[in-house]
Each structure stands twice: as C-alpha cells, then as structure tokens.
C-alpha positions as MATLAB code, in Angstrom:
seq = 'MTRLFKSTIFKYIGIAALPLAVLLFQPATNFAVLAFGAPALLETRPIDPRDFLRGDYVTLGYVISDIPDALFSEDKFPEHEGETPVYVTLALDDKGIASVSRASFSRPSDGLYIRGRLNWWNVDYGIGVYYVPEGTGREIEDAMRDEDVKVLANVRILKGRAVIKKLEIMK';
ca = [
      85.610  -16.733  -56.175;
      82.358  -15.050  -54.277;
      80.185  -18.254  -55.240;
      82.824  -20.467  -53.222;
      82.177  -18.556  -49.994;
      78.235  -18.633  -50.467;
      78.488  -22.308  -50.776;
      76.641  -24.152  -47.534;
      79.803  -26.319  -46.717;
      81.809  -23.274  -45.869;
      78.692  -22.117  -43.887;
      78.830  -25.019  -41.788;
      82.445  -25.241  -41.208;
      82.230  -21.587  -39.929;
      79.480  -22.751  -37.526;
      81.656  -25.565  -36.249;
      84.696  -23.708  -35.919;
      83.326  -21.283  -33.552;
      82.780  -23.372  -30.483;
      86.417  -24.763  -31.085;
      87.973  -21.469  -31.257;
      85.951  -20.425  -27.965;
      87.224  -23.828  -26.063;
      91.115  -23.137  -27.377;
      91.166  -19.499  -26.462;
      92.024  -20.027  -22.803;
      94.855  -22.746  -23.438;
      96.033  -20.687  -25.970;
      96.407  -17.616  -23.979;
      98.044  -19.425  -21.066;
     100.414  -21.042  -23.751;
     101.295  -17.278  -24.885;
     102.090  -15.942  -21.614;
     104.186  -18.903  -20.533;
     106.019  -18.672  -23.904;
     106.611  -15.163  -24.184;
     106.112  -13.672  -20.759;
     108.537  -12.106  -18.424;
     109.939  -14.421  -15.586;
     109.215  -13.087  -11.894;
     109.148  -15.132   -8.462;
     106.501  -14.385   -6.195;
     106.864  -14.990   -2.498;
     103.844  -16.971   -1.229;
     102.187  -17.574    2.401;
      99.828  -20.131    3.595;
      96.157  -19.833    3.390;
      94.391  -23.113    2.885;
      94.933  -26.855    3.034;
      93.667  -29.297    0.232;
      90.267  -30.343   -1.160;
      90.005  -34.109   -1.226;
      87.416  -33.918   -4.201;
      89.704  -31.918   -6.598;
      92.761  -33.784   -5.856;
      96.157  -32.341   -4.570;
      96.545  -28.540   -4.909;
      97.799  -25.637   -2.763;
      95.931  -22.238   -2.158;
      98.361  -19.678   -2.352;
      98.518  -16.221   -1.130;
     101.281  -13.804   -2.062;
     103.247  -11.026   -0.179;
     102.594   -8.666   -3.081;
      98.805   -8.773   -2.523;
      99.100   -6.518    0.660;
      99.859   -3.221   -0.927;
     100.291   -0.061    1.218;
      98.001    2.935    0.518;
     101.131    5.167   -0.079;
     102.286    3.160   -3.036;
      99.110    3.882   -5.100;
      99.468    6.706   -7.576;
      95.786    8.009   -7.177;
      94.590    9.527   -3.933;
      91.132    8.410   -4.369;
      89.973    4.650   -4.551;
      87.170    3.481   -6.254;
      83.923    2.866   -4.710;
      83.477   -0.722   -6.053;
      86.370   -2.322   -4.919;
      85.856   -6.148   -6.120;
      85.057   -4.837   -9.842;
      88.127   -2.582  -10.152;
      91.180   -3.636  -11.798;
      94.523   -2.782  -10.284;
      97.833   -2.425  -12.123;
     100.598   -3.420   -9.950;
     104.084   -2.314  -11.076;
     106.680   -4.931   -9.922;
     110.590   -4.410   -9.076;
     112.852   -7.582   -9.059;
     115.573   -7.829   -6.737;
     118.918   -9.617   -7.757;
     117.437  -13.111   -7.247;
     114.318  -12.349   -9.456;
     112.142  -12.013   -6.568;
     109.183   -9.352   -7.179;
     108.036   -6.601   -4.832;
     105.724   -3.787   -5.422;
     107.103   -0.689   -6.566;
     103.672    1.036   -7.325;
     100.172    0.518   -7.943;
      97.534    2.261  -10.148;
      94.076    1.912  -11.407;
      95.264    2.492  -14.892;
      97.379    0.350  -17.137;
     101.334    1.530  -16.895;
     102.812    2.435  -19.971;
     106.347    0.669  -19.243;
     107.811   -1.888  -16.960;
     106.824   -5.321  -15.625;
     103.432   -5.059  -14.202;
     100.671   -7.600  -13.158;
      96.885   -7.150  -13.233;
      94.706   -7.871  -10.311;
      91.287   -7.100   -8.550;
      91.008   -5.064   -5.509;
      89.437   -6.735   -2.647;
      88.547   -5.519    0.769;
      92.034   -5.847    2.206;
      94.267   -7.031   -0.678;
      94.568   -7.736   -4.487;
      93.558  -11.010   -5.983;
      95.734  -11.726   -9.110;
      93.860  -14.798  -10.198;
      96.656  -17.017   -9.836;
      95.734  -18.445   -5.841;
      95.299  -22.054   -6.854;
      98.072  -24.346   -8.158;
      97.715  -28.116   -8.791;
     100.535  -30.225   -7.702;
     101.512  -33.891   -8.358;
      99.620  -36.259   -6.267;
     101.172  -36.685   -2.534;
     103.338  -33.428   -2.915;
     100.492  -30.969   -1.282;
     101.191  -31.451    2.314;
     104.944  -31.198    1.717;
     104.299  -27.642    0.043;
     101.963  -26.551    2.699;
     104.453  -27.573    5.593;
     107.355  -25.543    3.862;
     105.135  -22.692    3.537;
     104.554  -22.662    7.299;
     108.352  -22.956    8.173;
     110.002  -19.605    8.843;
     113.135  -20.586    7.531;
     111.938  -21.723    4.082;
     110.370  -19.498    1.311;
     108.001  -21.086   -1.285;
     108.078  -19.023   -4.556;
     105.797  -19.172   -7.445;
     107.793  -19.092  -10.637;
     105.509  -17.104  -13.127;
     105.569  -15.611  -16.357;
     103.571  -12.229  -16.867;
     102.872  -11.145  -20.121;
     100.716   -7.786  -20.672;
      99.532   -7.959  -17.076;
      98.470  -11.521  -16.968;
     100.269  -14.124  -14.784;
     100.527  -17.916  -15.212;
     102.139  -20.028  -12.433;
     104.915  -22.173  -14.385;
     106.085  -24.180  -10.983;
     106.532  -23.719   -7.367;
     110.130  -23.549   -6.032;
     111.330  -24.368   -2.477;
     114.027  -22.026   -1.236;
     115.594  -22.865    2.000;
];
C-alpha cells in the first residue's frame, strides 16, 4: 500500500490538484455562506454611481457601518484602525432588518454577528459592491436616493462572513 502513494502519478495529481483547490476555495466559501448562513436585511444608503468599464453594479453603504462609540464593549480603540477586525452583533426587528446591538474587537461567543474592518469613521464589511442585471443599476441608485423608499441588501451571514443574496426595494 505504501508503494502506491510513492508512485509518481500520485505526486503529479497532488501537484495539479493544489492550484485547483486554491481557485475553488473562494466560490466554495461563498456557497457555504449562502446555503447555511443566517438571513438578515441590511439597510443601504447611496455612495457611488456605476463604472462603465465593469458593467452595471451599485456601490453600497450600510446604516450599520456607523457605530456609536457607546456600543463598543471596549473602552480603548486600537492604534491601527484599518487592520483591526471588528465584530458587530446584530439585532433583527420583526421585518428582519438588522441594527447594531453591540460591537467588539473580539469574536462574540453567541448571537448573529458580522465581521468588518474599522476605518477612520465607519466599519467596512467587504460587501460594498453588488453587480446587478444590465440596465438596472440606475433604477436602484435612484431608489436609494428616494426618502420614501428603502433599498435593503438581503444577506446571509455565517460565522461573521456576509454574502449578498439580492437587493430588495421596499416602498
């Protein structure tokens, strides 16, 4: 049996499989979050129009990105803000819309939380760009600017990692 694993064919298969595994890791991670993650609706706000070179997409900002200092469980903020992970525990209302209940620089032991990076004035969750079907980007951006309409990002969250499933427009 040990002779089988020493053969050169298994070495070549192993070498060939490694780059394939690296390429498939990110899509597999996103699929796992979409399949097994907890649902939440994140309220968006407009940031930027579209880029003609990349196709139709919207740049999203989130209401939960602005966290008051009082909601942080620690008194001392880290010196290197852009590199520091922030764990934001979310509370869902009766419609499923998320709001910040508390924030911490250490991973929470329970509850629904999302991981982000602390910037100078807000938290970046890594879900700020969403590609939309051709020709619908301007409609979504206009809806975000309308005060009577809410554009919500329907996300799935698993172990702090969020993936956008779709955008929903609520009037």
